[in-house]
All heavy atoms as TSV, in Angstrom:
chain	resi	resn	atom	element	x	y	z
A	1	MET	N	N	-9.577	2.861	4.888
A	1	MET	CA	C	-9.291	1.689	4.086
A	1	MET	C	C	-8.595	2.139	2.803
A	1	MET	O	O	-8.981	3.125	2.188
A	1	MET	CB	C	-10.585	0.944	3.759
A	1	MET	CG	C	-10.346	-0.266	2.914
A	1	MET	SD	S	-11.741	-1.393	2.738
A	1	MET	CE	C	-12.908	-0.410	1.859
A	2	ILE	N	N	-7.574	1.394	2.432
A	2	ILE	CA	C	-6.809	1.671	1.223
A	2	ILE	C	C	-7.060	0.538	0.236
A	2	ILE	O	O	-6.932	-0.640	0.592
A	2	ILE	CB	C	-5.309	1.786	1.534
A	2	ILE	CG1	C	-5.068	2.956	2.479
A	2	ILE	CG2	C	-4.507	1.941	0.257
A	2	ILE	CD1	C	-3.667	3.047	3.004
A	3	LEU	N	N	-7.403	0.885	-0.988
A	3	LEU	CA	C	-7.640	-0.109	-2.027
A	3	LEU	C	C	-6.326	-0.408	-2.745
A	3	LEU	O	O	-5.685	0.500	-3.268
A	3	LEU	CB	C	-8.686	0.399	-3.021
A	3	LEU	CG	C	-9.066	-0.534	-4.156
A	3	LEU	CD1	C	-9.655	-1.835	-3.601
A	3	LEU	CD2	C	-10.061	0.143	-5.075
A	4	ILE	N	N	-5.938	-1.671	-2.738
A	4	ILE	CA	C	-4.723	-2.118	-3.423
A	4	ILE	C	C	-5.147	-2.718	-4.762
A	4	ILE	O	O	-5.861	-3.715	-4.791
A	4	ILE	CB	C	-3.973	-3.186	-2.592
A	4	ILE	CG1	C	-3.627	-2.663	-1.209
A	4	ILE	CG2	C	-2.744	-3.687	-3.337
A	4	ILE	CD1	C	-2.660	-1.522	-1.177
A	5	LYS	N	N	-4.707	-2.094	-5.847
A	5	LYS	CA	C	-5.097	-2.562	-7.181
A	5	LYS	C	C	-4.020	-3.388	-7.869
A	5	LYS	O	O	-4.310	-4.107	-8.812
A	5	LYS	CB	C	-5.456	-1.368	-8.062
A	5	LYS	CG	C	-6.693	-0.637	-7.595
A	5	LYS	CD	C	-7.028	0.490	-8.550
A	5	LYS	CE	C	-8.268	1.225	-8.088
A	5	LYS	NZ	N	-8.638	2.308	-8.996
A	6	ASN	N	N	-2.769	-3.254	-7.413
A	6	ASN	CA	C	-1.683	-3.959	-8.073
A	6	ASN	C	C	-0.470	-4.065	-7.142
A	6	ASN	O	O	-0.484	-3.543	-6.030
A	6	ASN	CB	C	-1.307	-3.268	-9.388
A	6	ASN	CG	C	-1.000	-1.798	-9.187
A	6	ASN	OD1	O	-0.264	-1.422	-8.283
A	6	ASN	ND2	N	-1.569	-0.952	-10.038
A	7	ALA	N	N	0.561	-4.744	-7.613
A	7	ALA	CA	C	1.766	-4.970	-6.810
A	7	ALA	C	C	2.451	-3.659	-6.439
A	7	ALA	O	O	3.008	-3.527	-5.348
A	7	ALA	CB	C	2.726	-5.882	-7.570
A	8	LYS	N	N	2.396	-2.690	-7.314
A	8	LYS	CA	C	3.026	-1.391	-7.037
A	8	LYS	C	C	2.331	-0.684	-5.877
A	8	LYS	O	O	2.987	-0.095	-5.014
A	8	LYS	CB	C	3.002	-0.526	-8.292
A	8	LYS	CG	C	4.084	0.507	-8.340
A	8	LYS	CD	C	4.693	0.484	-9.736
A	8	LYS	CE	C	5.864	1.375	-9.876
A	8	LYS	NZ	N	7.133	0.785	-9.589
A	9	ASP	N	N	1.009	-0.742	-5.838
A	9	ASP	CA	C	0.254	-0.142	-4.727
A	9	ASP	C	C	0.627	-0.799	-3.400
A	9	ASP	O	O	0.838	-0.113	-2.397
A	9	ASP	CB	C	-1.256	-0.304	-4.933
A	9	ASP	CG	C	-1.825	0.527	-6.056
A	9	ASP	OD1	O	-1.122	1.429	-6.566
A	9	ASP	OD2	O	-2.984	0.268	-6.439
A	10	LEU	N	N	0.709	-2.124	-3.387
A	10	LEU	CA	C	1.051	-2.839	-2.161
A	10	LEU	C	C	2.479	-2.512	-1.735
A	10	LEU	O	O	2.743	-2.257	-0.562
A	10	LEU	CB	C	0.886	-4.348	-2.344
A	10	LEU	CG	C	1.202	-5.197	-1.123
A	10	LEU	CD1	C	0.329	-4.803	0.070
A	10	LEU	CD2	C	1.035	-6.674	-1.450
A	11	GLY	N	N	3.379	-2.481	-2.681
A	11	GLY	CA	C	4.771	-2.151	-2.374
A	11	GLY	C	C	4.918	-0.768	-1.782
A	11	GLY	O	O	5.665	-0.558	-0.824
A	12	SER	N	N	4.206	0.176	-2.340
A	12	SER	CA	C	4.245	1.545	-1.834
A	12	SER	C	C	3.712	1.621	-0.411
A	12	SER	O	O	4.279	2.310	0.458
A	12	SER	CB	C	3.433	2.449	-2.762
A	12	SER	OG	O	3.406	3.764	-2.275
A	13	LEU	N	N	2.633	0.900	-0.136
A	13	LEU	CA	C	2.060	0.877	1.208
A	13	LEU	C	C	3.033	0.246	2.206
A	13	LEU	O	O	3.224	0.763	3.312
A	13	LEU	CB	C	0.737	0.118	1.208
A	13	LEU	CG	C	0.032	-0.022	2.555
A	13	LEU	CD1	C	-0.273	1.344	3.165
A	13	LEU	CD2	C	-1.246	-0.834	2.390
A	14	ILE	N	N	3.680	-0.838	1.818
A	14	ILE	CA	C	4.651	-1.490	2.690
A	14	ILE	C	C	5.814	-0.547	2.981
A	14	ILE	O	O	6.255	-0.417	4.124
A	14	ILE	CB	C	5.122	-2.817	2.073
A	14	ILE	CG1	C	3.978	-3.839	2.120
A	14	ILE	CG2	C	6.368	-3.355	2.787
A	14	ILE	CD1	C	4.220	-5.096	1.324
A	15	ARG	N	N	6.319	0.135	1.954
A	15	ARG	CA	C	7.420	1.083	2.154
A	15	ARG	C	C	7.016	2.185	3.131
A	15	ARG	O	O	7.761	2.520	4.054
A	15	ARG	CB	C	7.858	1.708	0.830
A	15	ARG	CG	C	8.938	2.785	1.020
A	15	ARG	CD	C	9.343	3.456	-0.280
A	15	ARG	NE	N	10.073	2.521	-1.109
A	15	ARG	CZ	C	9.688	2.105	-2.308
A	15	ARG	NH1	N	8.561	2.552	-2.834
A	15	ARG	NH2	N	10.416	1.265	-2.993
A	16	THR	N	N	5.825	2.731	2.947
A	16	THR	CA	C	5.339	3.796	3.828
A	16	THR	C	C	5.258	3.316	5.271
A	16	THR	O	O	5.734	3.989	6.190
A	16	THR	CB	C	3.959	4.296	3.355
A	16	THR	OG1	O	4.102	4.841	2.037
A	16	THR	CG2	C	3.396	5.351	4.280
A	17	LYS	N	N	4.673	2.134	5.480
A	17	LYS	CA	C	4.541	1.582	6.833
A	17	LYS	C	C	5.909	1.312	7.451
A	17	LYS	O	O	6.132	1.582	8.631
A	17	LYS	CB	C	3.732	0.284	6.802
A	17	LYS	CG	C	2.294	0.479	6.455
A	17	LYS	CD	C	1.496	0.432	7.708
A	17	LYS	CE	C	0.021	0.406	7.387
A	17	LYS	NZ	N	-0.762	0.680	8.573
A	18	ARG	N	N	6.836	0.757	6.655
A	18	ARG	CA	C	8.183	0.455	7.158
A	18	ARG	C	C	8.874	1.730	7.612
A	18	ARG	O	O	9.475	1.780	8.690
A	18	ARG	CB	C	9.015	-0.245	6.074
A	18	ARG	CG	C	10.471	-0.479	6.493
A	18	ARG	CD	C	11.293	-1.089	5.383
A	18	ARG	NE	N	11.347	-0.318	4.169
A	18	ARG	CZ	C	12.123	0.756	3.971
A	18	ARG	NH1	N	12.888	1.226	4.937
A	18	ARG	NH2	N	12.125	1.376	2.804
A	19	LYS	N	N	8.760	2.778	6.813
A	19	LYS	CA	C	9.395	4.051	7.169
A	19	LYS	C	C	8.729	4.682	8.385
A	19	LYS	O	O	9.408	5.306	9.206
A	19	LYS	CB	C	9.383	5.002	5.980
A	19	LYS	CG	C	10.359	4.575	4.889
A	19	LYS	CD	C	10.413	5.573	3.768
A	19	LYS	CE	C	11.487	5.175	2.772
A	19	LYS	NZ	N	11.718	6.212	1.768
A	20	GLU	N	N	7.412	4.511	8.515
A	20	GLU	CA	C	6.695	5.047	9.677
A	20	GLU	C	C	7.206	4.452	10.980
A	20	GLU	O	O	7.236	5.135	12.004
A	20	GLU	CB	C	5.186	4.788	9.555
A	20	GLU	CG	C	4.475	5.705	8.602
A	20	GLU	CD	C	3.002	5.355	8.426
A	20	GLU	OE1	O	2.510	4.385	9.061
A	20	GLU	OE2	O	2.339	6.051	7.639
A	21	ILE	N	N	7.587	3.182	10.951
A	21	ILE	CA	C	8.098	2.559	12.165
A	21	ILE	C	C	9.617	2.712	12.301
A	21	ILE	O	O	10.206	2.219	13.260
A	21	ILE	CB	C	7.679	1.078	12.284
A	21	ILE	CG1	C	8.200	0.256	11.116
A	21	ILE	CG2	C	6.173	0.957	12.410
A	21	ILE	CD1	C	7.927	-1.241	11.230
A	22	GLY	N	N	10.220	3.387	11.335
A	22	GLY	CA	C	11.635	3.727	11.427
A	22	GLY	C	C	12.608	2.581	11.196
A	22	GLY	O	O	13.690	2.570	11.780
A	23	MET	N	N	12.237	1.653	10.341
A	23	MET	CA	C	13.120	0.518	10.055
A	23	MET	C	C	13.770	0.663	8.684
A	23	MET	O	O	13.143	1.147	7.746
A	23	MET	CB	C	12.343	-0.797	10.096
A	23	MET	CG	C	11.823	-1.163	11.463
A	23	MET	SD	S	11.155	-2.842	11.511
A	23	MET	CE	C	12.670	-3.737	11.845
A	24	THR	N	N	15.003	0.216	8.596
A	24	THR	CA	C	15.659	0.125	7.301
A	24	THR	C	C	15.154	-1.123	6.593
A	24	THR	O	O	14.565	-2.012	7.213
A	24	THR	CB	C	17.188	0.010	7.453
A	24	THR	OG1	O	17.491	-1.231	8.113
A	24	THR	CG2	C	17.767	1.190	8.236
A	25	GLN	N	N	15.424	-1.196	5.299
A	25	GLN	CA	C	15.049	-2.409	4.573
A	25	GLN	C	C	15.760	-3.621	5.155
A	25	GLN	O	O	15.168	-4.685	5.294
A	25	GLN	CB	C	15.377	-2.275	3.083
A	25	GLN	CG	C	14.406	-1.420	2.314
A	25	GLN	CD	C	14.691	-1.430	0.816
A	25	GLN	OE1	O	15.783	-1.745	0.368
A	25	GLN	NE2	N	13.681	-1.066	0.039
A	26	ALA	N	N	17.017	-3.467	5.525
A	26	ALA	CA	C	17.785	-4.584	6.075
A	26	ALA	C	C	17.199	-5.058	7.403
A	26	ALA	O	O	17.048	-6.267	7.639
A	26	ALA	CB	C	19.250	-4.196	6.239
A	27	ASP	N	N	16.869	-4.126	8.284
A	27	ASP	CA	C	16.274	-4.495	9.573
A	27	ASP	C	C	14.927	-5.171	9.377
A	27	ASP	O	O	14.615	-6.175	10.023
A	27	ASP	CB	C	16.103	-3.266	10.470
A	27	ASP	CG	C	17.424	-2.710	10.960
A	27	ASP	OD1	O	18.426	-3.455	10.979
A	27	ASP	OD2	O	17.454	-1.517	11.319
A	28	PHE	N	N	14.130	-4.620	8.488
A	28	PHE	CA	C	12.805	-5.171	8.233
A	28	PHE	C	C	12.907	-6.556	7.601
A	28	PHE	O	O	12.158	-7.463	7.952
A	28	PHE	CB	C	11.999	-4.212	7.359
A	28	PHE	CG	C	10.574	-4.614	7.178
A	28	PHE	CD1	C	9.753	-4.869	8.266
A	28	PHE	CD2	C	10.033	-4.732	5.909
A	28	PHE	CE1	C	8.425	-5.240	8.093
A	28	PHE	CE2	C	8.711	-5.096	5.723
A	28	PHE	CZ	C	7.909	-5.356	6.826
A	29	ALA	N	N	13.853	-6.727	6.684
A	29	ALA	CA	C	14.063	-8.039	6.060
A	29	ALA	C	C	14.411	-9.082	7.119
A	29	ALA	O	O	13.900	-10.200	7.095
A	29	ALA	CB	C	15.161	-7.955	5.004
A	30	GLY	N	N	15.262	-8.711	8.069
A	30	GLY	CA	C	15.624	-9.622	9.144
A	30	GLY	C	C	14.417	-10.007	9.991
A	30	GLY	O	O	14.234	-11.178	10.345
A	31	LEU	N	N	13.596	-9.027	10.311
A	31	LEU	CA	C	12.385	-9.278	11.087
A	31	LEU	C	C	11.452	-10.244	10.361
A	31	LEU	O	O	10.841	-11.121	10.968
A	31	LEU	CB	C	11.654	-7.960	11.359
A	31	LEU	CG	C	10.290	-8.057	12.036
A	31	LEU	CD1	C	10.462	-8.470	13.493
A	31	LEU	CD2	C	9.561	-6.729	11.949
A	32	CYS	N	N	11.360	-10.090	9.046
A	32	CYS	CA	C	10.449	-10.902	8.229
A	32	CYS	C	C	11.060	-12.228	7.778
A	32	CYS	O	O	10.385	-13.037	7.130
A	32	CYS	CB	C	10.022	-10.110	6.994
A	32	CYS	SG	S	9.095	-8.627	7.371
A	33	ASN	N	N	12.348	-12.418	8.076
A	33	ASN	CA	C	13.054	-13.627	7.667
A	33	ASN	C	C	13.081	-13.789	6.141
A	33	ASN	O	O	12.845	-14.867	5.605
A	33	ASN	CB	C	12.462	-14.868	8.341
A	33	ASN	CG	C	13.411	-16.044	8.325
A	33	ASN	OD1	O	14.620	-15.865	8.341
A	33	ASN	ND2	N	12.865	-17.240	8.276
A	34	VAL	N	N	13.327	-12.664	5.473
A	34	VAL	CA	C	13.516	-12.653	4.024
A	34	VAL	C	C	14.767	-11.824	3.742
A	34	VAL	O	O	15.295	-11.167	4.630
A	34	VAL	CB	C	12.298	-12.050	3.270
A	34	VAL	CG1	C	11.051	-12.880	3.498
A	34	VAL	CG2	C	12.056	-10.608	3.660
A	35	GLY	N	N	15.216	-11.833	2.508
A	35	GLY	CA	C	16.386	-11.052	2.148
A	35	GLY	C	C	16.047	-9.588	1.877
A	35	GLY	O	O	14.897	-9.241	1.580
A	36	THR	N	N	17.063	-8.763	1.956
A	36	THR	CA	C	16.896	-7.339	1.648
A	36	THR	C	C	16.439	-7.151	0.209
A	36	THR	O	O	15.614	-6.283	-0.077
A	36	THR	CB	C	18.213	-6.579	1.895
A	36	THR	OG1	O	18.627	-6.811	3.247
A	36	THR	CG2	C	18.047	-5.089	1.681
A	37	ARG	N	N	16.953	-7.966	-0.680
A	37	ARG	CA	C	16.546	-7.879	-2.089
A	37	ARG	C	C	15.043	-8.120	-2.235
A	37	ARG	O	O	14.361	-7.442	-3.007
A	37	ARG	CB	C	17.334	-8.877	-2.924
A	37	ARG	CG	C	16.959	-8.854	-4.378
A	37	ARG	CD	C	17.819	-9.798	-5.171
A	37	ARG	NE	N	17.364	-9.873	-6.545
A	37	ARG	CZ	C	17.935	-10.621	-7.460
A	37	ARG	NH1	N	18.985	-11.358	-7.162
A	37	ARG	NH2	N	17.461	-10.651	-8.679
A	38	PHE	N	N	14.514	-9.090	-1.486
A	38	PHE	CA	C	13.082	-9.380	-1.536
A	38	PHE	C	C	12.279	-8.149	-1.116
A	38	PHE	O	O	11.307	-7.777	-1.774
A	38	PHE	CB	C	12.730	-10.572	-0.643
A	38	PHE	CG	C	11.276	-10.930	-0.671
A	38	PHE	CD1	C	10.769	-11.737	-1.665
A	38	PHE	CD2	C	10.410	-10.425	0.281
A	38	PHE	CE1	C	9.414	-12.050	-1.713
A	38	PHE	CE2	C	9.054	-10.729	0.256
A	38	PHE	CZ	C	8.559	-11.554	-0.748
A	39	ILE	N	N	12.675	-7.500	-0.018
A	39	ILE	CA	C	11.970	-6.306	0.456
A	39	ILE	C	C	12.058	-5.202	-0.581
A	39	ILE	O	O	11.060	-4.535	-0.878
A	39	ILE	CB	C	12.527	-5.837	1.818
A	39	ILE	CG1	C	12.274	-6.890	2.910
A	39	ILE	CG2	C	11.933	-4.482	2.217
A	39	ILE	CD1	C	10.811	-7.187	3.183
A	40	SER	N	N	13.225	-5.010	-1.160
A	40	SER	CA	C	13.394	-3.985	-2.189
A	40	SER	C	C	12.481	-4.257	-3.385
A	40	SER	O	O	11.794	-3.348	-3.877
A	40	SER	CB	C	14.851	-3.949	-2.648
A	40	SER	OG	O	15.017	-3.033	-3.707
A	41	GLU	N	N	12.469	-5.502	-3.858
A	41	GLU	CA	C	11.630	-5.856	-5.006
A	41	GLU	C	C	10.146	-5.704	-4.665
A	41	GLU	O	O	9.361	-5.230	-5.489
A	41	GLU	CB	C	11.934	-7.274	-5.466
A	41	GLU	CG	C	13.298	-7.395	-6.125
A	41	GLU	CD	C	13.674	-8.814	-6.483
A	41	GLU	OE1	O	13.073	-9.776	-5.950
A	41	GLU	OE2	O	14.604	-8.976	-7.302
A	42	LEU	N	N	9.773	-6.092	-3.451
A	42	LEU	CA	C	8.387	-5.960	-3.017
A	42	LEU	C	C	7.972	-4.497	-2.982
A	42	LEU	O	O	6.920	-4.116	-3.510
A	42	LEU	CB	C	8.216	-6.606	-1.640
A	42	LEU	CG	C	6.848	-6.523	-0.977
A	42	LEU	CD1	C	5.769	-7.137	-1.859
A	42	LEU	CD2	C	6.886	-7.206	0.381
A	43	GLU	N	N	8.794	-3.660	-2.374
A	43	GLU	CA	C	8.474	-2.230	-2.280
A	43	GLU	C	C	8.447	-1.552	-3.641
A	43	GLU	O	O	7.770	-0.537	-3.818
A	43	GLU	CB	C	9.472	-1.529	-1.361
A	43	GLU	CG	C	9.291	-1.904	0.101
A	43	GLU	CD	C	10.215	-1.141	1.029
A	43	GLU	OE1	O	11.083	-0.377	0.557
A	43	GLU	OE2	O	10.072	-1.319	2.258
A	44	ASN	N	N	9.167	-2.108	-4.610
A	44	ASN	CA	C	9.176	-1.542	-5.959
A	44	ASN	C	C	8.100	-2.143	-6.854
A	44	ASN	O	O	8.025	-1.827	-8.038
A	44	ASN	CB	C	10.560	-1.697	-6.583
A	44	ASN	CG	C	11.537	-0.702	-6.011
A	44	ASN	OD1	O	11.311	0.500	-6.077
A	44	ASN	ND2	N	12.602	-1.189	-5.406
A	45	GLY	N	N	7.261	-3.024	-6.291
A	45	GLY	CA	C	6.113	-3.524	-7.033
A	45	GLY	C	C	6.369	-4.681	-7.966
A	45	GLY	O	O	5.596	-4.899	-8.912
A	46	LYS	N	N	7.415	-5.453	-7.725
A	46	LYS	CA	C	7.656	-6.611	-8.589
A	46	LYS	C	C	6.485	-7.588	-8.449
A	46	LYS	O	O	6.197	-8.072	-7.365
A	46	LYS	CB	C	8.969	-7.298	-8.214
A	46	LYS	CG	C	9.301	-8.449	-9.132
A	46	LYS	CD	C	10.646	-9.052	-8.816
A	46	LYS	CE	C	10.935	-10.201	-9.773
A	46	LYS	NZ	N	12.226	-10.824	-9.474
A	47	PRO	N	N	5.805	-7.905	-9.545
A	47	PRO	CA	C	4.572	-8.694	-9.468
A	47	PRO	C	C	4.771	-10.203	-9.365
A	47	PRO	O	O	3.808	-10.931	-9.174
A	47	PRO	CB	C	3.851	-8.338	-10.768
A	47	PRO	CG	C	4.947	-8.016	-11.718
A	47	PRO	CD	C	6.041	-7.383	-10.889
A	48	THR	N	N	6.001	-10.693	-9.463
A	48	THR	CA	C	6.206	-12.139	-9.525
A	48	THR	C	C	6.820	-12.725	-8.254
A	48	THR	O	O	7.381	-13.811	-8.288
A	48	THR	CB	C	7.106	-12.493	-10.730
A	48	THR	OG1	O	8.347	-11.796	-10.600
A	48	THR	CG2	C	6.421	-12.141	-12.039
A	49	LEU	N	N	6.698	-12.043	-7.136
A	49	LEU	CA	C	7.265	-12.542	-5.887
A	49	LEU	C	C	6.402	-13.658	-5.305
A	49	LEU	O	O	5.207	-13.732	-5.559
A	49	LEU	CB	C	7.394	-11.405	-4.874
A	49	LEU	CG	C	8.367	-10.295	-5.273
A	49	LEU	CD1	C	8.298	-9.160	-4.268
A	49	LEU	CD2	C	9.782	-10.832	-5.370
A	50	GLU	N	N	7.026	-14.503	-4.482
A	50	GLU	CA	C	6.323	-15.624	-3.864
A	50	GLU	C	C	5.228	-15.117	-2.924
A	50	GLU	O	O	5.494	-14.371	-1.983
A	50	GLU	CB	C	7.317	-16.488	-3.098
A	50	GLU	CG	C	6.712	-17.718	-2.499
A	50	GLU	CD	C	7.728	-18.527	-1.713
A	50	GLU	OE1	O	8.929	-18.452	-2.019
A	50	GLU	OE2	O	7.290	-19.228	-0.797
A	51	PHE	N	N	4.001	-15.522	-3.182
A	51	PHE	CA	C	2.839	-14.969	-2.476
A	51	PHE	C	C	2.878	-15.230	-0.975
A	51	PHE	O	O	2.538	-14.356	-0.173
A	51	PHE	CB	C	1.548	-15.517	-3.090
A	51	PHE	CG	C	0.328	-14.817	-2.591
A	51	PHE	CD1	C	0.085	-13.494	-2.914
A	51	PHE	CD2	C	-0.579	-15.479	-1.782
A	51	PHE	CE1	C	-1.045	-12.831	-2.443
A	51	PHE	CE2	C	-1.711	-14.829	-1.308
A	51	PHE	CZ	C	-1.943	-13.513	-1.639
A	52	ASP	N	N	3.290	-16.420	-0.553
A	52	ASP	CA	C	3.341	-16.719	0.883
A	52	ASP	C	C	4.294	-15.776	1.616
A	52	ASP	O	O	4.026	-15.346	2.732
A	52	ASP	CB	C	3.763	-18.167	1.135
A	52	ASP	CG	C	2.662	-19.164	0.832
A	52	ASP	OD1	O	1.495	-18.739	0.668
A	52	ASP	OD2	O	2.964	-20.370	0.759
A	53	ARG	N	N	5.405	-15.465	0.982
A	53	ARG	CA	C	6.366	-14.539	1.600
A	53	ARG	C	C	5.797	-13.125	1.640
A	53	ARG	O	O	5.989	-12.405	2.618
A	53	ARG	CB	C	7.690	-14.582	0.850
A	53	ARG	CG	C	8.394	-15.930	1.035
A	53	ARG	CD	C	9.568	-16.102	0.119
A	53	ARG	NE	N	10.665	-15.260	0.541
A	53	ARG	CZ	C	11.765	-15.086	-0.160
A	53	ARG	NH1	N	11.922	-15.686	-1.319
A	53	ARG	NH2	N	12.718	-14.306	0.273
A	54	VAL	N	N	5.092	-12.730	0.601
A	54	VAL	CA	C	4.454	-11.411	0.583
A	54	VAL	C	C	3.436	-11.326	1.717
A	54	VAL	O	O	3.387	-10.331	2.453
A	54	VAL	CB	C	3.784	-11.127	-0.785
A	54	VAL	CG1	C	2.960	-9.846	-0.731
A	54	VAL	CG2	C	4.838	-11.045	-1.889
A	55	LEU	N	N	2.635	-12.368	1.895
A	55	LEU	CA	C	1.653	-12.379	2.978
A	55	LEU	C	C	2.322	-12.273	4.341
A	55	LEU	O	O	1.837	-11.566	5.227
A	55	LEU	CB	C	0.804	-13.651	2.921
A	55	LEU	CG	C	-0.267	-13.697	1.844
A	55	LEU	CD1	C	-0.991	-15.042	1.883
A	55	LEU	CD2	C	-1.255	-12.564	2.012
A	56	ARG	N	N	3.432	-12.973	4.533
A	56	ARG	CA	C	4.150	-12.910	5.810
A	56	ARG	C	C	4.600	-11.479	6.102
A	56	ARG	O	O	4.447	-10.981	7.209
A	56	ARG	CB	C	5.341	-13.870	5.806
A	56	ARG	CG	C	6.055	-13.908	7.146
A	56	ARG	CD	C	7.113	-14.992	7.249
A	56	ARG	NE	N	8.148	-14.851	6.247
A	56	ARG	CZ	C	8.550	-15.835	5.437
A	56	ARG	NH1	N	7.995	-17.013	5.494
A	56	ARG	NH2	N	9.524	-15.633	4.573
A	57	VAL	N	N	5.130	-10.809	5.089
A	57	VAL	CA	C	5.580	-9.430	5.258
A	57	VAL	C	C	4.401	-8.519	5.592
A	57	VAL	O	O	4.485	-7.693	6.507
A	57	VAL	CB	C	6.326	-8.934	3.995
A	57	VAL	CG1	C	6.582	-7.439	4.057
A	57	VAL	CG2	C	7.628	-9.695	3.821
A	58	THR	N	N	3.294	-8.659	4.864
A	58	THR	CA	C	2.146	-7.788	5.126
A	58	THR	C	C	1.619	-7.993	6.542
A	58	THR	O	O	1.264	-7.021	7.216
A	58	THR	CB	C	1.004	-8.004	4.110
A	58	THR	OG1	O	0.549	-9.351	4.160
A	58	THR	CG2	C	1.432	-7.644	2.702
A	59	GLN	N	N	1.597	-9.221	7.004
A	59	GLN	CA	C	1.121	-9.499	8.364
A	59	GLN	C	C	2.039	-8.886	9.408
A	59	GLN	O	O	1.573	-8.295	10.386
A	59	GLN	CB	C	0.977	-11.007	8.578
A	59	GLN	CG	C	-0.158	-11.601	7.784
A	59	GLN	CD	C	-0.135	-13.117	7.744
A	59	GLN	OE1	O	0.804	-13.758	8.183
A	59	GLN	NE2	N	-1.188	-13.690	7.177
A	60	LEU	N	N	3.340	-9.001	9.208
A	60	LEU	CA	C	4.292	-8.461	10.178
A	60	LEU	C	C	4.291	-6.938	10.231
A	60	LEU	O	O	4.579	-6.356	11.264
A	60	LEU	CB	C	5.703	-8.983	9.887
A	60	LEU	CG	C	5.921	-10.450	10.252
A	60	LEU	CD1	C	7.238	-10.960	9.688
A	60	LEU	CD2	C	5.886	-10.633	11.757
A	61	ILE	N	N	3.951	-6.288	9.112
A	61	ILE	CA	C	3.928	-4.824	9.087
A	61	ILE	C	C	2.548	-4.284	9.486
A	61	ILE	O	O	2.363	-3.092	9.660
A	61	ILE	CB	C	4.376	-4.280	7.707
A	61	ILE	CG1	C	4.802	-2.814	7.754
A	61	ILE	CG2	C	3.308	-4.455	6.652
A	61	ILE	CD1	C	6.146	-2.571	8.324
A	62	GLY	N	N	1.575	-5.193	9.650
A	62	GLY	CA	C	0.262	-4.773	10.109
A	62	GLY	C	C	-0.734	-4.419	9.025
A	62	GLY	O	O	-1.670	-3.659	9.247
A	63	ILE	N	N	-0.551	-4.997	7.847
A	63	ILE	CA	C	-1.474	-4.791	6.747
A	63	ILE	C	C	-2.391	-6.003	6.663
A	63	ILE	O	O	-1.924	-7.126	6.497
A	63	ILE	CB	C	-0.731	-4.591	5.408
A	63	ILE	CG1	C	0.133	-3.331	5.467
A	63	ILE	CG2	C	-1.715	-4.521	4.246
A	63	ILE	CD1	C	1.074	-3.189	4.292
A	64	ASP	N	N	-3.690	-5.783	6.794
A	64	ASP	CA	C	-4.666	-6.844	6.696
A	64	ASP	C	C	-5.228	-6.902	5.293
A	64	ASP	O	O	-5.679	-5.890	4.753
A	64	ASP	CB	C	-5.824	-6.619	7.682
A	64	ASP	CG	C	-5.369	-6.674	9.121
A	64	ASP	OD1	O	-4.515	-7.535	9.434
A	64	ASP	OD2	O	-5.857	-5.873	9.913
A	65	LEU	N	N	-5.190	-8.081	4.698
A	65	LEU	CA	C	-5.769	-8.293	3.375
A	65	LEU	C	C	-7.086	-9.025	3.569
A	65	LEU	O	O	-7.137	-10.035	4.262
A	65	LEU	CB	C	-4.833	-9.113	2.495
A	65	LEU	CG	C	-3.423	-8.561	2.300
A	65	LEU	CD1	C	-2.606	-9.515	1.445
A	65	LEU	CD2	C	-3.463	-7.185	1.665
A	66	PHE	N	N	-8.140	-8.499	2.986
A	66	PHE	CA	C	-9.435	-9.153	3.134
A	66	PHE	C	C	-10.283	-8.906	1.893
A	66	PHE	O	O	-9.994	-8.059	1.084
A	66	PHE	CB	C	-10.159	-8.663	4.386
A	66	PHE	CG	C	-10.580	-7.218	4.338
A	66	PHE	CD1	C	-11.829	-6.878	3.875
A	66	PHE	CD2	C	-9.710	-6.226	4.736
A	66	PHE	CE1	C	-12.211	-5.533	3.814
A	66	PHE	CE2	C	-10.081	-4.888	4.680
A	66	PHE	CZ	C	-11.337	-4.552	4.219
A	67	SER	N	N	-11.344	-9.668	1.811
A	67	SER	CA	C	-12.274	-9.541	0.690
A	67	SER	C	C	-13.677	-9.336	1.216
A	67	SER	O	O	-14.081	-9.991	2.170
A	67	SER	CB	C	-12.218	-10.810	-0.173
A	67	SER	OG	O	-13.224	-10.778	-1.151
A	68	LYS	N	N	-14.414	-8.445	0.598
A	68	LYS	CA	C	-15.818	-8.233	0.948
A	68	LYS	C	C	-16.705	-9.267	0.278
A	68	LYS	O	O	-17.870	-9.373	0.557
A	68	LYS	CB	C	-16.284	-6.852	0.495
A	68	LYS	CG	C	-15.652	-5.722	1.228
A	68	LYS	CD	C	-16.240	-4.372	0.896
A	68	LYS	CE	C	-16.910	-4.215	-0.408
A	68	LYS	NZ	N	-17.411	-2.889	-0.704
A	69	GLY	N	N	-16.156	-10.015	-0.641
A	69	GLY	CA	C	-16.964	-10.935	-1.426
A	69	GLY	C	C	-17.543	-10.205	-2.629
A	69	GLY	O	O	-17.135	-9.115	-2.970
A	70	ARG	N	N	-18.526	-10.783	-3.226
A	70	ARG	CA	C	-19.101	-10.164	-4.436
A	70	ARG	C	C	-20.338	-9.442	-4.150
A	70	ARG	O	O	-21.162	-9.491	-3.458
A	70	ARG	CB	C	-19.345	-11.229	-5.488
A	70	ARG	CG	C	-18.027	-11.735	-5.991
A	70	ARG	CD	C	-18.267	-12.725	-7.104
A	70	ARG	NE	N	-16.942	-13.053	-7.623
A	70	ARG	CZ	C	-16.667	-13.153	-8.891
A	70	ARG	NH1	N	-17.598	-12.981	-9.774
A	70	ARG	NH2	N	-15.471	-13.459	-9.292
């Protein structure tokens, strides 16, 4: 399990996973139905991206977001 503390951590994880499957940012953006700029900004940790689109990308790359509760 990897703990994501901020947008930069999530972006780094997405970049690592994308590279592991051998996709370019452009190919991955097409798969996710977002622009290449969005993928670049996400991988670089931009904190103000649209959350629904971020969730779609994480789901397509195989990253599960969950909470243990309190």
